[in-house]
Chimera marker file (.cmm) of the C-alpha trace (Angstrom):
<marker_set name="trace">
<marker id="1" x="45.711" y="5.572" z="36.190" r="1" g="1" b="0" radius="0.5"/>
<marker id="2" x="42.314" y="7.141" z="35.412" r="1" g="1" b="0" radius="0.5"/>
<marker id="3" x="43.296" y="7.593" z="31.752" r="1" g="1" b="0" radius="0.5"/>
<marker id="4" x="44.345" y="3.965" z="31.527" r="1" g="1" b="0" radius="0.5"/>
<marker id="5" x="41.039" y="2.783" z="33.033" r="1" g="1" b="0" radius="0.5"/>
<marker id="6" x="39.042" y="4.895" z="30.570" r="1" g="1" b="0" radius="0.5"/>
<marker id="7" x="41.058" y="3.470" z="27.707" r="1" g="1" b="0" radius="0.5"/>
<marker id="8" x="40.351" y="-0.093" z="28.899" r="1" g="1" b="0" radius="0.5"/>
<marker id="9" x="36.640" y="0.677" z="29.160" r="1" g="1" b="0" radius="0.5"/>
<marker id="10" x="36.665" y="2.054" z="25.614" r="1" g="1" b="0" radius="0.5"/>
<marker id="11" x="38.418" y="-1.053" z="24.329" r="1" g="1" b="0" radius="0.5"/>
<marker id="12" x="35.961" y="-3.270" z="26.196" r="1" g="1" b="0" radius="0.5"/>
<marker id="13" x="33.012" y="-1.374" z="24.678" r="1" g="1" b="0" radius="0.5"/>
<marker id="14" x="34.550" y="-1.644" z="21.232" r="1" g="1" b="0" radius="0.5"/>
<marker id="15" x="35.088" y="-5.377" z="21.719" r="1" g="1" b="0" radius="0.5"/>
<marker id="16" x="31.463" y="-5.896" z="22.828" r="1" g="1" b="0" radius="0.5"/>
<marker id="17" x="30.174" y="-3.928" z="19.818" r="1" g="1" b="0" radius="0.5"/>
<marker id="18" x="32.323" y="-5.956" z="17.431" r="1" g="1" b="0" radius="0.5"/>
<marker id="19" x="31.133" y="-9.243" z="18.939" r="1" g="1" b="0" radius="0.5"/>
<marker id="20" x="27.521" y="-8.071" z="18.707" r="1" g="1" b="0" radius="0.5"/>
<marker id="21" x="27.971" y="-6.993" z="15.069" r="1" g="1" b="0" radius="0.5"/>
<marker id="22" x="29.653" y="-10.283" z="14.202" r="1" g="1" b="0" radius="0.5"/>
<marker id="23" x="26.904" y="-12.321" z="15.853" r="1" g="1" b="0" radius="0.5"/>
<marker id="24" x="24.130" y="-10.394" z="14.176" r="1" g="1" b="0" radius="0.5"/>
<marker id="25" x="25.681" y="-10.998" z="10.745" r="1" g="1" b="0" radius="0.5"/>
<marker id="26" x="26.797" y="-14.589" z="11.290" r="1" g="1" b="0" radius="0.5"/>
<marker id="27" x="23.662" y="-15.800" z="13.027" r="1" g="1" b="0" radius="0.5"/>
<marker id="28" x="21.175" y="-14.610" z="10.463" r="1" g="1" b="0" radius="0.5"/>
<marker id="29" x="19.145" y="-17.489" z="9.263" r="1" g="1" b="0" radius="0.5"/>
<marker id="30" x="17.623" y="-17.866" z="5.875" r="1" g="1" b="0" radius="0.5"/>
<marker id="31" x="14.107" y="-18.957" z="5.126" r="1" g="1" b="0" radius="0.5"/>
<marker id="32" x="14.374" y="-22.031" z="2.920" r="1" g="1" b="0" radius="0.5"/>
<marker id="33" x="11.852" y="-23.243" z="0.372" r="1" g="1" b="0" radius="0.5"/>
<marker id="34" x="11.349" y="-26.565" z="2.168" r="1" g="1" b="0" radius="0.5"/>
<marker id="35" x="9.984" y="-24.724" z="5.234" r="1" g="1" b="0" radius="0.5"/>
<marker id="36" x="7.163" y="-23.103" z="3.260" r="1" g="1" b="0" radius="0.5"/>
<marker id="37" x="3.920" y="-24.279" z="1.759" r="1" g="1" b="0" radius="0.5"/>
<marker id="38" x="3.832" y="-24.255" z="-2.001" r="1" g="1" b="0" radius="0.5"/>
<marker id="39" x="2.276" y="-21.087" z="-3.466" r="1" g="1" b="0" radius="0.5"/>
<marker id="40" x="-0.886" y="-22.924" z="-4.557" r="1" g="1" b="0" radius="0.5"/>
<marker id="41" x="-1.394" y="-24.206" z="-0.963" r="1" g="1" b="0" radius="0.5"/>
<marker id="42" x="-0.472" y="-20.924" z="0.755" r="1" g="1" b="0" radius="0.5"/>
<marker id="43" x="-2.789" y="-18.883" z="2.963" r="1" g="1" b="0" radius="0.5"/>
<marker id="44" x="-3.014" y="-16.331" z="0.137" r="1" g="1" b="0" radius="0.5"/>
<marker id="45" x="-4.237" y="-19.008" z="-2.290" r="1" g="1" b="0" radius="0.5"/>
<marker id="46" x="-6.911" y="-20.066" z="0.192" r="1" g="1" b="0" radius="0.5"/>
<marker id="47" x="-8.008" y="-16.459" z="0.727" r="1" g="1" b="0" radius="0.5"/>
<marker id="48" x="-8.030" y="-15.782" z="-3.013" r="1" g="1" b="0" radius="0.5"/>
<marker id="49" x="-10.013" y="-18.902" z="-3.914" r="1" g="1" b="0" radius="0.5"/>
<marker id="50" x="-12.305" y="-19.382" z="-0.931" r="1" g="1" b="0" radius="0.5"/>
<marker id="51" x="-12.233" y="-16.223" z="1.171" r="1" g="1" b="0" radius="0.5"/>
<marker id="52" x="-15.421" y="-14.276" z="1.706" r="1" g="1" b="0" radius="0.5"/>
<marker id="53" x="-15.745" y="-10.717" z="0.422" r="1" g="1" b="0" radius="0.5"/>
<marker id="54" x="-15.244" y="-9.128" z="3.836" r="1" g="1" b="0" radius="0.5"/>
<marker id="55" x="-12.034" y="-11.067" z="4.565" r="1" g="1" b="0" radius="0.5"/>
<marker id="56" x="-10.677" y="-10.306" z="1.106" r="1" g="1" b="0" radius="0.5"/>
<marker id="57" x="-11.376" y="-6.593" z="1.576" r="1" g="1" b="0" radius="0.5"/>
<marker id="58" x="-9.793" y="-6.596" z="5.040" r="1" g="1" b="0" radius="0.5"/>
<marker id="59" x="-6.595" y="-8.273" z="3.877" r="1" g="1" b="0" radius="0.5"/>
<marker id="60" x="-6.031" y="-6.581" z="0.515" r="1" g="1" b="0" radius="0.5"/>
<marker id="61" x="-7.768" y="-3.262" z="1.017" r="1" g="1" b="0" radius="0.5"/>
<marker id="62" x="-9.761" y="-3.870" z="-2.164" r="1" g="1" b="0" radius="0.5"/>
<marker id="63" x="-13.004" y="-5.530" z="-3.145" r="1" g="1" b="0" radius="0.5"/>
<marker id="64" x="-12.711" y="-8.509" z="-5.456" r="1" g="1" b="0" radius="0.5"/>
<marker id="65" x="-14.093" y="-6.403" z="-8.304" r="1" g="1" b="0" radius="0.5"/>
<marker id="66" x="-11.536" y="-3.616" z="-7.720" r="1" g="1" b="0" radius="0.5"/>
<marker id="67" x="-8.771" y="-6.223" z="-7.415" r="1" g="1" b="0" radius="0.5"/>
<marker id="68" x="-9.799" y="-7.752" z="-10.749" r="1" g="1" b="0" radius="0.5"/>
<marker id="69" x="-9.890" y="-4.314" z="-12.412" r="1" g="1" b="0" radius="0.5"/>
<marker id="70" x="-6.401" y="-3.503" z="-11.163" r="1" g="1" b="0" radius="0.5"/>
<marker id="71" x="-5.172" y="-6.947" z="-12.191" r="1" g="1" b="0" radius="0.5"/>
<marker id="72" x="-6.540" y="-6.457" z="-15.714" r="1" g="1" b="0" radius="0.5"/>
<marker id="73" x="-5.005" y="-2.988" z="-16.023" r="1" g="1" b="0" radius="0.5"/>
<marker id="74" x="-1.611" y="-4.283" z="-14.923" r="1" g="1" b="0" radius="0.5"/>
<marker id="75" x="-1.414" y="-7.632" z="-16.679" r="1" g="1" b="0" radius="0.5"/>
<marker id="76" x="-3.735" y="-7.783" z="-19.690" r="1" g="1" b="0" radius="0.5"/>
<marker id="77" x="-1.876" y="-7.334" z="-22.935" r="1" g="1" b="0" radius="0.5"/>
<marker id="78" x="1.460" y="-7.973" z="-21.257" r="1" g="1" b="0" radius="0.5"/>
<marker id="79" x="3.811" y="-10.159" z="-23.238" r="1" g="1" b="0" radius="0.5"/>
<marker id="80" x="4.984" y="-13.263" z="-21.358" r="1" g="1" b="0" radius="0.5"/>
<marker id="81" x="8.646" y="-13.027" z="-20.478" r="1" g="1" b="0" radius="0.5"/>
<marker id="82" x="11.053" y="-15.662" z="-21.648" r="1" g="1" b="0" radius="0.5"/>
<marker id="83" x="12.653" y="-17.149" z="-18.558" r="1" g="1" b="0" radius="0.5"/>
<marker id="84" x="14.421" y="-20.384" z="-17.851" r="1" g="1" b="0" radius="0.5"/>
<marker id="85" x="12.308" y="-21.172" z="-14.827" r="1" g="1" b="0" radius="0.5"/>
<marker id="86" x="8.540" y="-20.981" z="-14.504" r="1" g="1" b="0" radius="0.5"/>
<marker id="87" x="7.312" y="-18.266" z="-12.184" r="1" g="1" b="0" radius="0.5"/>
<marker id="88" x="6.551" y="-19.575" z="-8.707" r="1" g="1" b="0" radius="0.5"/>
<marker id="89" x="3.905" y="-16.956" z="-8.027" r="1" g="1" b="0" radius="0.5"/>
<marker id="90" x="1.064" y="-16.341" z="-10.477" r="1" g="1" b="0" radius="0.5"/>
<marker id="91" x="-0.086" y="-12.845" z="-11.456" r="1" g="1" b="0" radius="0.5"/>
<marker id="92" x="-2.930" y="-12.506" z="-8.919" r="1" g="1" b="0" radius="0.5"/>
<marker id="93" x="-0.570" y="-13.589" z="-6.131" r="1" g="1" b="0" radius="0.5"/>
<marker id="94" x="2.024" y="-11.045" z="-7.299" r="1" g="1" b="0" radius="0.5"/>
<marker id="95" x="-0.590" y="-8.308" z="-7.067" r="1" g="1" b="0" radius="0.5"/>
<marker id="96" x="-1.746" y="-9.636" z="-3.691" r="1" g="1" b="0" radius="0.5"/>
<marker id="97" x="1.836" y="-9.671" z="-2.395" r="1" g="1" b="0" radius="0.5"/>
<marker id="98" x="2.324" y="-6.093" z="-3.532" r="1" g="1" b="0" radius="0.5"/>
<marker id="99" x="-0.926" y="-4.961" z="-1.883" r="1" g="1" b="0" radius="0.5"/>
<marker id="100" x="-0.005" y="-6.715" z="1.375" r="1" g="1" b="0" radius="0.5"/>
<marker id="101" x="3.429" y="-5.082" z="1.284" r="1" g="1" b="0" radius="0.5"/>
<marker id="102" x="2.217" y="-1.527" z="0.698" r="1" g="1" b="0" radius="0.5"/>
<marker id="103" x="-0.821" y="-1.871" z="2.969" r="1" g="1" b="0" radius="0.5"/>
<marker id="104" x="0.844" y="-3.264" z="6.071" r="1" g="1" b="0" radius="0.5"/>
<marker id="105" x="4.001" y="-3.218" z="8.140" r="1" g="1" b="0" radius="0.5"/>
<marker id="106" x="4.765" y="-6.886" z="7.499" r="1" g="1" b="0" radius="0.5"/>
<marker id="107" x="8.340" y="-7.841" z="6.837" r="1" g="1" b="0" radius="0.5"/>
<marker id="108" x="9.471" y="-10.180" z="4.115" r="1" g="1" b="0" radius="0.5"/>
<marker id="109" x="9.532" y="-13.229" z="6.392" r="1" g="1" b="0" radius="0.5"/>
<marker id="110" x="5.821" y="-12.877" z="7.161" r="1" g="1" b="0" radius="0.5"/>
<marker id="111" x="4.932" y="-12.209" z="3.535" r="1" g="1" b="0" radius="0.5"/>
<marker id="112" x="6.907" y="-15.298" z="2.543" r="1" g="1" b="0" radius="0.5"/>
<marker id="113" x="4.857" y="-17.491" z="4.867" r="1" g="1" b="0" radius="0.5"/>
<marker id="114" x="1.577" y="-16.034" z="3.585" r="1" g="1" b="0" radius="0.5"/>
<marker id="115" x="2.472" y="-16.342" z="-0.118" r="1" g="1" b="0" radius="0.5"/>
<marker id="116" x="4.659" y="-19.459" z="-0.041" r="1" g="1" b="0" radius="0.5"/>
<marker id="117" x="7.810" y="-17.888" z="-1.469" r="1" g="1" b="0" radius="0.5"/>
<marker id="118" x="11.381" y="-17.280" z="-0.366" r="1" g="1" b="0" radius="0.5"/>
<marker id="119" x="12.664" y="-13.815" z="0.578" r="1" g="1" b="0" radius="0.5"/>
<marker id="120" x="14.521" y="-13.537" z="-2.722" r="1" g="1" b="0" radius="0.5"/>
<marker id="121" x="11.363" y="-14.190" z="-4.734" r="1" g="1" b="0" radius="0.5"/>
<marker id="122" x="9.391" y="-11.856" z="-2.464" r="1" g="1" b="0" radius="0.5"/>
<marker id="123" x="11.889" y="-9.041" z="-3.013" r="1" g="1" b="0" radius="0.5"/>
<marker id="124" x="11.945" y="-9.538" z="-6.773" r="1" g="1" b="0" radius="0.5"/>
<marker id="125" x="8.158" y="-9.546" z="-7.010" r="1" g="1" b="0" radius="0.5"/>
<marker id="126" x="7.794" y="-6.375" z="-4.938" r="1" g="1" b="0" radius="0.5"/>
<marker id="127" x="10.406" y="-4.508" z="-6.988" r="1" g="1" b="0" radius="0.5"/>
<marker id="128" x="8.959" y="-5.632" z="-10.327" r="1" g="1" b="0" radius="0.5"/>
<marker id="129" x="5.402" y="-4.865" z="-9.217" r="1" g="1" b="0" radius="0.5"/>
<marker id="130" x="6.382" y="-1.381" z="-8.074" r="1" g="1" b="0" radius="0.5"/>
<marker id="131" x="7.876" y="-0.671" z="-11.499" r="1" g="1" b="0" radius="0.5"/>
<marker id="132" x="4.849" y="-2.157" z="-13.271" r="1" g="1" b="0" radius="0.5"/>
<marker id="133" x="2.310" y="-0.231" z="-11.177" r="1" g="1" b="0" radius="0.5"/>
<marker id="134" x="4.084" y="3.074" z="-11.758" r="1" g="1" b="0" radius="0.5"/>
<marker id="135" x="4.402" y="2.393" z="-15.483" r="1" g="1" b="0" radius="0.5"/>
<marker id="136" x="0.807" y="1.238" z="-16.038" r="1" g="1" b="0" radius="0.5"/>
<marker id="137" x="-1.029" y="3.646" z="-13.743" r="1" g="1" b="0" radius="0.5"/>
<marker id="138" x="0.948" y="6.744" z="-14.669" r="1" g="1" b="0" radius="0.5"/>
<marker id="139" x="-1.528" y="7.775" z="-17.344" r="1" g="1" b="0" radius="0.5"/>
<marker id="140" x="-4.451" y="5.393" z="-16.818" r="1" g="1" b="0" radius="0.5"/>
<marker id="141" x="-7.789" y="7.253" z="-16.582" r="1" g="1" b="0" radius="0.5"/>
<marker id="142" x="-9.006" y="5.222" z="-13.576" r="1" g="1" b="0" radius="0.5"/>
<marker id="143" x="-5.852" y="6.104" z="-11.622" r="1" g="1" b="0" radius="0.5"/>
<marker id="144" x="-5.934" y="9.848" z="-12.064" r="1" g="1" b="0" radius="0.5"/>
<marker id="145" x="-6.958" y="12.201" z="-9.300" r="1" g="1" b="0" radius="0.5"/>
<marker id="146" x="-9.991" y="14.220" z="-10.256" r="1" g="1" b="0" radius="0.5"/>
<marker id="147" x="-11.320" y="16.997" z="-8.052" r="1" g="1" b="0" radius="0.5"/>
<marker id="148" x="-15.070" y="17.611" z="-8.121" r="1" g="1" b="0" radius="0.5"/>
<marker id="149" x="-16.467" y="20.734" z="-9.733" r="1" g="1" b="0" radius="0.5"/>
<marker id="150" x="-18.622" y="23.189" z="-7.777" r="1" g="1" b="0" radius="0.5"/>
<marker id="151" x="-21.870" y="21.377" z="-8.587" r="1" g="1" b="0" radius="0.5"/>
<marker id="152" x="-20.531" y="18.044" z="-7.316" r="1" g="1" b="0" radius="0.5"/>
<marker id="153" x="-19.092" y="19.699" z="-4.183" r="1" g="1" b="0" radius="0.5"/>
<marker id="154" x="-22.501" y="21.245" z="-3.462" r="1" g="1" b="0" radius="0.5"/>
<marker id="155" x="-24.124" y="17.842" z="-3.942" r="1" g="1" b="0" radius="0.5"/>
<marker id="156" x="-21.623" y="16.194" z="-1.579" r="1" g="1" b="0" radius="0.5"/>
<marker id="157" x="-22.085" y="19.004" z="0.974" r="1" g="1" b="0" radius="0.5"/>
<marker id="158" x="-25.838" y="18.460" z="0.845" r="1" g="1" b="0" radius="0.5"/>
<marker id="159" x="-25.410" y="14.712" z="1.436" r="1" g="1" b="0" radius="0.5"/>
<marker id="160" x="-23.101" y="15.350" z="4.367" r="1" g="1" b="0" radius="0.5"/>
<marker id="161" x="-25.494" y="17.902" z="5.810" r="1" g="1" b="0" radius="0.5"/>
<marker id="162" x="-28.363" y="15.379" z="5.663" r="1" g="1" b="0" radius="0.5"/>
<link id1="1" id2="2" r="1" g="1" b="0" radius="0.2"/>
<link id1="2" id2="3" r="1" g="1" b="0" radius="0.2"/>
<link id1="3" id2="4" r="1" g="1" b="0" radius="0.2"/>
<link id1="4" id2="5" r="1" g="1" b="0" radius="0.2"/>
<link id1="5" id2="6" r="1" g="1" b="0" radius="0.2"/>
<link id1="6" id2="7" r="1" g="1" b="0" radius="0.2"/>
<link id1="7" id2="8" r="1" g="1" b="0" radius="0.2"/>
<link id1="8" id2="9" r="1" g="1" b="0" radius="0.2"/>
<link id1="9" id2="10" r="1" g="1" b="0" radius="0.2"/>
<link id1="10" id2="11" r="1" g="1" b="0" radius="0.2"/>
<link id1="11" id2="12" r="1" g="1" b="0" radius="0.2"/>
<link id1="12" id2="13" r="1" g="1" b="0" radius="0.2"/>
<link id1="13" id2="14" r="1" g="1" b="0" radius="0.2"/>
<link id1="14" id2="15" r="1" g="1" b="0" radius="0.2"/>
<link id1="15" id2="16" r="1" g="1" b="0" radius="0.2"/>
<link id1="16" id2="17" r="1" g="1" b="0" radius="0.2"/>
<link id1="17" id2="18" r="1" g="1" b="0" radius="0.2"/>
<link id1="18" id2="19" r="1" g="1" b="0" radius="0.2"/>
<link id1="19" id2="20" r="1" g="1" b="0" radius="0.2"/>
<link id1="20" id2="21" r="1" g="1" b="0" radius="0.2"/>
<link id1="21" id2="22" r="1" g="1" b="0" radius="0.2"/>
<link id1="22" id2="23" r="1" g="1" b="0" radius="0.2"/>
<link id1="23" id2="24" r="1" g="1" b="0" radius="0.2"/>
<link id1="24" id2="25" r="1" g="1" b="0" radius="0.2"/>
<link id1="25" id2="26" r="1" g="1" b="0" radius="0.2"/>
<link id1="26" id2="27" r="1" g="1" b="0" radius="0.2"/>
<link id1="27" id2="28" r="1" g="1" b="0" radius="0.2"/>
<link id1="28" id2="29" r="1" g="1" b="0" radius="0.2"/>
<link id1="29" id2="30" r="1" g="1" b="0" radius="0.2"/>
<link id1="30" id2="31" r="1" g="1" b="0" radius="0.2"/>
<link id1="31" id2="32" r="1" g="1" b="0" radius="0.2"/>
<link id1="32" id2="33" r="1" g="1" b="0" radius="0.2"/>
<link id1="33" id2="34" r="1" g="1" b="0" radius="0.2"/>
<link id1="34" id2="35" r="1" g="1" b="0" radius="0.2"/>
<link id1="35" id2="36" r="1" g="1" b="0" radius="0.2"/>
<link id1="36" id2="37" r="1" g="1" b="0" radius="0.2"/>
<link id1="37" id2="38" r="1" g="1" b="0" radius="0.2"/>
<link id1="38" id2="39" r="1" g="1" b="0" radius="0.2"/>
<link id1="39" id2="40" r="1" g="1" b="0" radius="0.2"/>
<link id1="40" id2="41" r="1" g="1" b="0" radius="0.2"/>
<link id1="41" id2="42" r="1" g="1" b="0" radius="0.2"/>
<link id1="42" id2="43" r="1" g="1" b="0" radius="0.2"/>
<link id1="43" id2="44" r="1" g="1" b="0" radius="0.2"/>
<link id1="44" id2="45" r="1" g="1" b="0" radius="0.2"/>
<link id1="45" id2="46" r="1" g="1" b="0" radius="0.2"/>
<link id1="46" id2="47" r="1" g="1" b="0" radius="0.2"/>
<link id1="47" id2="48" r="1" g="1" b="0" radius="0.2"/>
<link id1="48" id2="49" r="1" g="1" b="0" radius="0.2"/>
<link id1="49" id2="50" r="1" g="1" b="0" radius="0.2"/>
<link id1="50" id2="51" r="1" g="1" b="0" radius="0.2"/>
<link id1="51" id2="52" r="1" g="1" b="0" radius="0.2"/>
<link id1="52" id2="53" r="1" g="1" b="0" radius="0.2"/>
<link id1="53" id2="54" r="1" g="1" b="0" radius="0.2"/>
<link id1="54" id2="55" r="1" g="1" b="0" radius="0.2"/>
<link id1="55" id2="56" r="1" g="1" b="0" radius="0.2"/>
<link id1="56" id2="57" r="1" g="1" b="0" radius="0.2"/>
<link id1="57" id2="58" r="1" g="1" b="0" radius="0.2"/>
<link id1="58" id2="59" r="1" g="1" b="0" radius="0.2"/>
<link id1="59" id2="60" r="1" g="1" b="0" radius="0.2"/>
<link id1="60" id2="61" r="1" g="1" b="0" radius="0.2"/>
<link id1="61" id2="62" r="1" g="1" b="0" radius="0.2"/>
<link id1="62" id2="63" r="1" g="1" b="0" radius="0.2"/>
<link id1="63" id2="64" r="1" g="1" b="0" radius="0.2"/>
<link id1="64" id2="65" r="1" g="1" b="0" radius="0.2"/>
<link id1="65" id2="66" r="1" g="1" b="0" radius="0.2"/>
<link id1="66" id2="67" r="1" g="1" b="0" radius="0.2"/>
<link id1="67" id2="68" r="1" g="1" b="0" radius="0.2"/>
<link id1="68" id2="69" r="1" g="1" b="0" radius="0.2"/>
<link id1="69" id2="70" r="1" g="1" b="0" radius="0.2"/>
<link id1="70" id2="71" r="1" g="1" b="0" radius="0.2"/>
<link id1="71" id2="72" r="1" g="1" b="0" radius="0.2"/>
<link id1="72" id2="73" r="1" g="1" b="0" radius="0.2"/>
<link id1="73" id2="74" r="1" g="1" b="0" radius="0.2"/>
<link id1="74" id2="75" r="1" g="1" b="0" radius="0.2"/>
<link id1="75" id2="76" r="1" g="1" b="0" radius="0.2"/>
<link id1="76" id2="77" r="1" g="1" b="0" radius="0.2"/>
<link id1="77" id2="78" r="1" g="1" b="0" radius="0.2"/>
<link id1="78" id2="79" r="1" g="1" b="0" radius="0.2"/>
<link id1="79" id2="80" r="1" g="1" b="0" radius="0.2"/>
<link id1="80" id2="81" r="1" g="1" b="0" radius="0.2"/>
<link id1="81" id2="82" r="1" g="1" b="0" radius="0.2"/>
<link id1="82" id2="83" r="1" g="1" b="0" radius="0.2"/>
<link id1="83" id2="84" r="1" g="1" b="0" radius="0.2"/>
<link id1="84" id2="85" r="1" g="1" b="0" radius="0.2"/>
<link id1="85" id2="86" r="1" g="1" b="0" radius="0.2"/>
<link id1="86" id2="87" r="1" g="1" b="0" radius="0.2"/>
<link id1="87" id2="88" r="1" g="1" b="0" radius="0.2"/>
<link id1="88" id2="89" r="1" g="1" b="0" radius="0.2"/>
<link id1="89" id2="90" r="1" g="1" b="0" radius="0.2"/>
<link id1="90" id2="91" r="1" g="1" b="0" radius="0.2"/>
<link id1="91" id2="92" r="1" g="1" b="0" radius="0.2"/>
<link id1="92" id2="93" r="1" g="1" b="0" radius="0.2"/>
<link id1="93" id2="94" r="1" g="1" b="0" radius="0.2"/>
<link id1="94" id2="95" r="1" g="1" b="0" radius="0.2"/>
<link id1="95" id2="96" r="1" g="1" b="0" radius="0.2"/>
<link id1="96" id2="97" r="1" g="1" b="0" radius="0.2"/>
<link id1="97" id2="98" r="1" g="1" b="0" radius="0.2"/>
<link id1="98" id2="99" r="1" g="1" b="0" radius="0.2"/>
<link id1="99" id2="100" r="1" g="1" b="0" radius="0.2"/>
<link id1="100" id2="101" r="1" g="1" b="0" radius="0.2"/>
<link id1="101" id2="102" r="1" g="1" b="0" radius="0.2"/>
<link id1="102" id2="103" r="1" g="1" b="0" radius="0.2"/>
<link id1="103" id2="104" r="1" g="1" b="0" radius="0.2"/>
<link id1="104" id2="105" r="1" g="1" b="0" radius="0.2"/>
<link id1="105" id2="106" r="1" g="1" b="0" radius="0.2"/>
<link id1="106" id2="107" r="1" g="1" b="0" radius="0.2"/>
<link id1="107" id2="108" r="1" g="1" b="0" radius="0.2"/>
<link id1="108" id2="109" r="1" g="1" b="0" radius="0.2"/>
<link id1="109" id2="110" r="1" g="1" b="0" radius="0.2"/>
<link id1="110" id2="111" r="1" g="1" b="0" radius="0.2"/>
<link id1="111" id2="112" r="1" g="1" b="0" radius="0.2"/>
<link id1="112" id2="113" r="1" g="1" b="0" radius="0.2"/>
<link id1="113" id2="114" r="1" g="1" b="0" radius="0.2"/>
<link id1="114" id2="115" r="1" g="1" b="0" radius="0.2"/>
<link id1="115" id2="116" r="1" g="1" b="0" radius="0.2"/>
<link id1="116" id2="117" r="1" g="1" b="0" radius="0.2"/>
<link id1="117" id2="118" r="1" g="1" b="0" radius="0.2"/>
<link id1="118" id2="119" r="1" g="1" b="0" radius="0.2"/>
<link id1="119" id2="120" r="1" g="1" b="0" radius="0.2"/>
<link id1="120" id2="121" r="1" g="1" b="0" radius="0.2"/>
<link id1="121" id2="122" r="1" g="1" b="0" radius="0.2"/>
<link id1="122" id2="123" r="1" g="1" b="0" radius="0.2"/>
<link id1="123" id2="124" r="1" g="1" b="0" radius="0.2"/>
<link id1="124" id2="125" r="1" g="1" b="0" radius="0.2"/>
<link id1="125" id2="126" r="1" g="1" b="0" radius="0.2"/>
<link id1="126" id2="127" r="1" g="1" b="0" radius="0.2"/>
<link id1="127" id2="128" r="1" g="1" b="0" radius="0.2"/>
<link id1="128" id2="129" r="1" g="1" b="0" radius="0.2"/>
<link id1="129" id2="130" r="1" g="1" b="0" radius="0.2"/>
<link id1="130" id2="131" r="1" g="1" b="0" radius="0.2"/>
<link id1="131" id2="132" r="1" g="1" b="0" radius="0.2"/>
<link id1="132" id2="133" r="1" g="1" b="0" radius="0.2"/>
<link id1="133" id2="134" r="1" g="1" b="0" radius="0.2"/>
<link id1="134" id2="135" r="1" g="1" b="0" radius="0.2"/>
<link id1="135" id2="136" r="1" g="1" b="0" radius="0.2"/>
<link id1="136" id2="137" r="1" g="1" b="0" radius="0.2"/>
<link id1="137" id2="138" r="1" g="1" b="0" radius="0.2"/>
<link id1="138" id2="139" r="1" g="1" b="0" radius="0.2"/>
<link id1="139" id2="140" r="1" g="1" b="0" radius="0.2"/>
<link id1="140" id2="141" r="1" g="1" b="0" radius="0.2"/>
<link id1="141" id2="142" r="1" g="1" b="0" radius="0.2"/>
<link id1="142" id2="143" r="1" g="1" b="0" radius="0.2"/>
<link id1="143" id2="144" r="1" g="1" b="0" radius="0.2"/>
<link id1="144" id2="145" r="1" g="1" b="0" radius="0.2"/>
<link id1="145" id2="146" r="1" g="1" b="0" radius="0.2"/>
<link id1="146" id2="147" r="1" g="1" b="0" radius="0.2"/>
<link id1="147" id2="148" r="1" g="1" b="0" radius="0.2"/>
<link id1="148" id2="149" r="1" g="1" b="0" radius="0.2"/>
<link id1="149" id2="150" r="1" g="1" b="0" radius="0.2"/>
<link id1="150" id2="151" r="1" g="1" b="0" radius="0.2"/>
<link id1="151" id2="152" r="1" g="1" b="0" radius="0.2"/>
<link id1="152" id2="153" r="1" g="1" b="0" radius="0.2"/>
<link id1="153" id2="154" r="1" g="1" b="0" radius="0.2"/>
<link id1="154" id2="155" r="1" g="1" b="0" radius="0.2"/>
<link id1="155" id2="156" r="1" g="1" b="0" radius="0.2"/>
<link id1="156" id2="157" r="1" g="1" b="0" radius="0.2"/>
<link id1="157" id2="158" r="1" g="1" b="0" radius="0.2"/>
<link id1="158" id2="159" r="1" g="1" b="0" radius="0.2"/>
<link id1="159" id2="160" r="1" g="1" b="0" radius="0.2"/>
<link id1="160" id2="161" r="1" g="1" b="0" radius="0.2"/>
<link id1="161" id2="162" r="1" g="1" b="0" radius="0.2"/>
</marker_set>
């Protein structure tokens, strides 16, 4: 009798887990393009065009000058790719999306609302930007880590001491 009750409880637990798994897969909703602002009307576009320096720094982790330098390193001299469709997100927005992704804990759905893109586009941009950043910054002189020599360390120590 006790064995039979345990077996029923196990089957009941298995049934509940299967129903939960089925519901979590079947009830996932997709974020559709019609629910989003267009990329040129998105909150990112407003921040990029009209945001003050402090807000831009807070959101991207970079000053506008540093952002422009990184943008130029990544995109200048890059050949335009032949695609059937025009890109929904311009180059500065792609860099902004990448910086938001690596600098925060936001999920794709929040990034999509900020940048006016679908999760598929968001995923593609993040993957392509990661590859591009690694490729371009691998040997770029501004991206290398340089430790100070003894003279510089003494200078820094003096500044800290003051």
